[in-house]
C-alpha positions in Angstrom: 24.8 -29.0 18.0 23.5 -27.7 20.7 26.1 -25.5 22.9 28.1 -24.9 20.0 29.4 -21.2 19.6 27.8 -19.0 18.0 29.3 -18.5 14.7 31.3 -15.1 14.1 31.8 -12.9 11.0 35.8 -13.7 11.3 34.3 -17.8 11.1 32.9 -16.4 8.0 35.7 -14.8 6.5 37.8 -17.5 7.4 35.8 -20.1 5.4 35.0 -17.8 2.6 38.7 -16.8 1.7 38.1 -13.3 2.2 38.9 -10.3 4.8 36.6 -9.4 7.5 36.1 -6.2 6.1 34.7 -7.7 3.2 32.3 -9.3 5.0 31.2 -6.4 6.6 30.8 -4.8 3.5 28.9 -7.7 1.9 26.3 -8.3 5.0 26.1 -4.8 5.6 24.4 -4.2 2.0 27.6 -1.9 1.0 29.4 -4.0 -1.1 28.5 -2.6 -4.6 31.5 -0.7 -6.1 34.1 -2.4 -3.9 33.4 -6.5 -4.0 32.6 -8.2 -6.6 29.4 -9.8 -7.6 30.9 -13.7 -7.3 32.4 -12.9 -3.8 29.8 -10.9 -2.4 27.8 -14.3 -3.5 30.3 -16.4 -1.9 30.3 -14.3 1.3 26.2 -14.7 1.6 26.2 -18.4 0.7 29.0 -19.1 3.2 26.8 -17.0 6.0 23.9 -19.1 5.3 25.7 -22.2 5.6 27.1 -21.7 8.7 23.9 -19.9 10.2 26.0 -16.6 11.1 23.8 -13.9 12.2 25.0 -10.3 12.7 25.0 -8.7 16.2 22.5 -6.3 15.6 23.3 -4.5 19.1 27.1 -4.2 18.6 26.6 -2.9 15.0 24.0 -0.5 16.1 26.7 1.0 18.4 29.1 1.4 15.8 26.7 2.9 13.3 24.8 5.2 15.3 21.4 3.5 14.1 19.0 1.3 15.5 18.5 -0.3 12.3 14.4 -0.3 12.8 12.0 1.3 10.6 8.5 3.0 11.7 5.8 1.7 9.2 2.6 4.2 10.0 -0.8 2.7 8.8 -4.5 3.9 9.5 -5.1 0.3 10.6 -4.1 -2.8 11.5 -6.8 -4.7 10.8 -7.1 -3.9 7.0 -6.0 -6.6 4.6 -4.2 -4.2 2.3 -2.0 -2.8 5.3 -1.1 -6.2 6.6 0.1 -7.0 2.8 2.0 -4.0 2.6 4.1 -4.7 6.2 4.9 -7.9 4.5 6.6 -6.5 1.7 8.2 -4.3 4.0 9.6 -6.7 6.4 10.7 -8.9 3.7 13.2 -6.5 2.4 14.2 -4.7 5.9 15.3 -8.2 6.9 17.4 -8.7 4.0 19.4 -5.8 5.4 19.3 -6.6 9.2 16.5 -4.2 9.7 13.5 -4.9 11.8 10.1 -2.7 11.1 7.8 -1.8 13.6 4.2 -1.3 12.7 2.2 1.5 14.1 -1.6 2.4 13.5 -2.7 5.7 13.0 -5.7 5.9 15.6 -8.8 5.9 13.4 -6.8 6.5 10.4 -6.5 10.4 11.2 -5.1 12.9 14.2 -1.5 12.6 15.5 -0.5 9.3 16.9 1.1 9.3 20.2 5.4 8.7 19.8 5.2 4.4 20.4 8.6 5.0 21.4 8.5 8.2 24.0 11.4 9.9 21.5 11.3 8.0 18.0 14.2 10.1 16.9 16.4 7.9 19.5 14.6 4.6 18.8 14.2 4.2 14.7 16.5 5.1 12.2 13.3 6.3 9.6 9.8 6.4 9.0 7.5 5.1 5.9 4.1 6.4 6.0 0.5 5.9 4.1 -0.7 9.1 3.3 -3.9 8.0 4.7 -2.0 8.1 8.1 0.2 11.6 7.5 -1.0 13.2 10.1 0.0 11.0 12.6 3.6 12.1 11.9 2.9 15.3 13.8 3.7 13.0 16.9 6.4 10.8 15.7 9.3 13.1 15.5 8.1 14.7 12.7 8.7 11.9 10.2 11.7 13.3 8.3 10.5 17.1 8.3 12.2 19.9 8.9 15.8 17.8 9.4 14.3 15.0 11.5 13.6 11.6 10.6 14.2 9.9 7.0 10.8 9.8 5.1 9.4 7.9 2.6 5.2 7.9 1.5 3.1 5.4 0.3 0.2 6.7 -2.0 0.9 10.4 -1.8 1.1 13.1 -4.3 4.8 12.7 -6.4 4.4 16.5 -7.6 3.9 18.3 -4.4 7.2 20.5 -4.2 9.7 19.9 -1.2 7.7 16.8 -0.3 9.6 13.5 0.6 10.2 10.4 -2.0 7.0 8.9 -3.0 5.7 5.0 -3.9 2.4 5.3 -5.2 0.0 2.6 -6.8 -1.3 3.6 -10.6 -4.8 4.3 -8.8 -5.8 6.6 -11.8 -4.9 4.2 -14.5 -7.0 1.9 -12.3 -10.1 4.0 -12.2 -9.7 4.5 -16.0 -9.7 0.7 -16.5 -12.4 -0.1 -14.5 -14.7 3.0 -15.8 -13.9 2.0 -19.5 -15.2 -1.8 -18.5 -18.2 -0.1 -17.3 -18.3 1.9 -20.7 -17.8 -1.0 -23.1 -20.4 -3.1 -21.1 -23.0 0.0 -22.1 -23.4 1.4 -18.6 -24.0 5.3 -18.9 -25.5 6.0 -15.8 -22.7 5.4 -13.3 -22.4 6.4 -9.2 -19.3 7.1 -7.6 -19.3 5.3 -3.9 -16.0 7.2 -2.8 -14.4 7.1 0.5 -14.8 10.3 2.2 -11.2 11.2 3.0 -9.2 13.8 1.8 -6.1 12.3 0.6 -4.2 12.5 -2.7 -5.2 8.8 -3.7 -8.7 9.5 -3.1 -8.6 12.7 -5.0 -6.8 10.9 -8.1 -9.4 8.1 -8.3 -12.2 10.7 -8.7 -10.8 12.6 -10.9 -10.0 9.7 -13.2 -13.8 8.5 -13.5 -14.8 12.2 -14.1 -12.5 12.7 -17.0 -13.2 9.4 -18.6 -16.8 10.0 -18.5 -16.4 13.5 -19.6 -16.7 13.0 -23.3 -19.0 10.1 -23.4 -22.6 10.8 -24.9 -25.2 10.2 -22.6 -23.2 9.7 -19.5 -24.0 10.9 -16.2 -21.5 10.5 -13.1 -23.1 11.0 -9.4 -21.1 10.3 -6.3 -21.9 9.6 -2.7 -19.5 9.7 0.0 -19.1 7.3 3.0 -16.6 6.3 5.7 -14.9 3.2 4.5 -16.9 0.9 6.3 -19.6 -1.7 4.9 -22.4 -0.5 7.1 -21.7 3.2 6.0 -21.7 2.1 2.4 -24.5 0.2 2.6 -26.2 3.5 3.4 -24.5 5.1 0.7 -25.3 3.2 -1.8 -29.4 3.1 -0.5 -29.3 6.8 -0.9 -28.0 6.3 -4.7 -30.1 3.7 -5.6 -33.4 5.2 -4.2 -32.6 9.0 -5.0 -34.9 10.5 -7.5 -34.4 10.4 -11.1 -33.2 7.0 -13.2 -31.6 4.6 -11.1 -27.5 3.9 -11.7 -26.8 0.6 -13.7 -23.7 0.7 -12.0 -21.7 1.3 -8.5 -17.9 2.1 -9.0 -16.6 1.8 -5.3 -13.4 3.3 -3.8 -12.8 -0.3 -2.1 -13.7 -4.0 -1.7 -15.2 -2.9 1.6 -17.5 -0.5 0.0 -18.1 -2.7 -2.7 -19.3 -5.1 -0.5 -21.7 -3.0 1.3 -23.1 -1.8 -2.0 -24.0 -5.6 -2.5 -26.0 -5.6 0.4 -28.1 -2.5 -0.2 -28.9 -3.8 -3.9 -30.0 -7.4 -2.1 -32.1 -5.0 0.6 -34.1 -3.4 -2.4 -34.9 -6.3 -4.1 -32.2 -5.9 -6.9 -29.8 -8.9 -8.2 -26.0 -8.3 -9.0 -25.2 -7.8 -11.9 -28.5 -8.3 -13.7 -29.9 -5.1 -12.5 -27.1 -3.3 -11.2 -22.8 -3.8 -11.5 -20.5 -3.5 -8.9 -17.3 -2.7 -9.0 -14.4 -2.4 -6.0 -10.7 -1.8 -5.9 -8.1 -3.5 -4.0 -8.8 -7.1 -4.9 -8.9 -8.0 -1.2 -10.0 -11.9 -0.1 -13.2 -10.1 0.1 -13.8 -10.0 -3.1 -14.0 -13.9 -4.1 -15.7 -14.2 -0.5 -19.0 -12.6 -1.7 -21.5 -13.6 -4.3 -21.2 -12.7 -7.1 -17.3 -12.1 -6.6 -16.4 -8.7 -7.6 -14.8 -7.1 -10.3 -11.9 -5.4 -8.6 -8.8 -3.9 -9.1 -5.7 -6.2 -8.2 -3.1 -3.8 -6.1 0.3 -5.0 -5.4 0.5 -4.5 -1.8 3.4 -6.3 -0.6 5.6 -4.7 -4.0 4.4 -1.4 -2.3 6.1 -2.1 0.9 8.9 -3.5 -0.6 9.5 -0.3 -2.7 9.0 1.9 0.3 11.8 0.1 2.1 14.4 0.2 -0.3 13.4 3.8 -0.7 14.3 4.6 3.0 17.0 2.3 2.6 18.5 4.6 0.4 18.0 7.4 2.2 19.8 5.9 5.0 22.6 5.1 2.6 22.6 8.6 1.7 21.1 8.4 -1.8 18.1 9.8 -3.5 15.6 7.8 -4.4 13.1 8.3 -7.1 9.4 8.5 -7.1 8.0 5.1 -8.5 4.7 4.2 -9.4 3.8 0.4 -9.8 0.7 -0.9 -12.1 -2.3 -2.4 -11.1 -4.5 -4.5 -13.0 -8.8 -4.9 -13.5 -9.9 -8.5 -12.6 -13.0 -8.9 -14.2 -15.5 -11.4 -12.4 -18.9 -11.7 -12.0 -20.3 -8.6 -10.3 -20.2 -6.6 -13.8 -22.4 -7.1 -16.6 -24.3 -4.9 -19.3 -27.1 -3.1 -18.2 -31.1 -4.3 -18.6 -32.7 -2.6 -20.7 -35.8 -1.1 -19.0 -39.3 -2.8 -20.2 -41.2 -0.8 -22.2 
C-alpha cells in the first residue's frame, strides 16, 4: 500500500519469531555456524514477503564498508565482459553489494581512478588480466596492502599474486586442435591476439603442444589486434603467403574468426569447403555468421559470479582457492575435412 512505512529488521524479526541479531546475521551473510539452515531460510523468506530491504548507507557506517566492488575490464562493448558483469552483479546483489563496471582505456594502460580515491569508495576489486595495467591508477588493486583483489584469467601459479578465477583455456584449445586434427587438417595457422597476457600465451602453447607429435603437421602464427579488420588482414597474409596454403585457421576469438571468414570470401575461398575456421568464446556472433562458427563456449557469467564469491571470501577474512571453470567445444558448420588437392 502506498504511504506504508518501510519494513525494518525489527519487523522481520518479529514476523519470523527470531531476534534482531539473528536477522542481521542471516541477511548479512554471516549466519553459517551460528544460525541453523531452517532458521536462515525462514528469515530470508520473511524478509522477501515483507519486502524488506536493508539500509545500506547505515550498514556501511556500522561496518566501515561501502558494500561496493569495482569490476575492471578491457571494454564495455564486448559481449563476453557484459556477461562477466551480469554474473558478478547477480552474486553481489545476493549479499547487498553493488558493482561498478570500469573499462581500462583501450584495454591497456593505467585507468584514471573513477572515484578520485578508490580506497575510500570501494571495498575490493575484480579485474580481468587484460586490464591489469589499469590497476596502477586505482588504489593499487590490493597490492602492497591495498584493496582486496581477485584476478580473472590470470596466471594461477605466479607467486605472491592475488586469488584467481580462470577458464580452462588451454583445454579449450586442446579440444579445438584435436577436432581439426580428427578432420584431417595438418596445415594450421593460429590467428593469435597480439596481447601479452597469460590467457593468450597459454592458448598458443596448447596448440603447439598438441601439434608437436603429429606427423606432417605444421603450425604458423599470425598476430593481430582483437578486431575484425585486423583479423581480416592477418588472415589474408596467412592465406596469400608463399608455400602451401593452410587448410584451417584457428582463431583466438569469434571476432577474429569473423575477420578470417571475410578474408576467405574476399580471396574466393569457401568456408568450410576450402578452409576451416574456428573461433573461441561462443558469442552471439558465432551463430550470426554464415556458416555458423565452430567455437569454444565459455561460462562467462559464472566467471563473474566466482570472482565475486572469491572477493566476498576475502572481505570476510577467508582465503579463496584458485578455481578453473570448464569450457566446451561446440561444433558447427565452419569446419570440415580438408579438400584433397586436385592432381
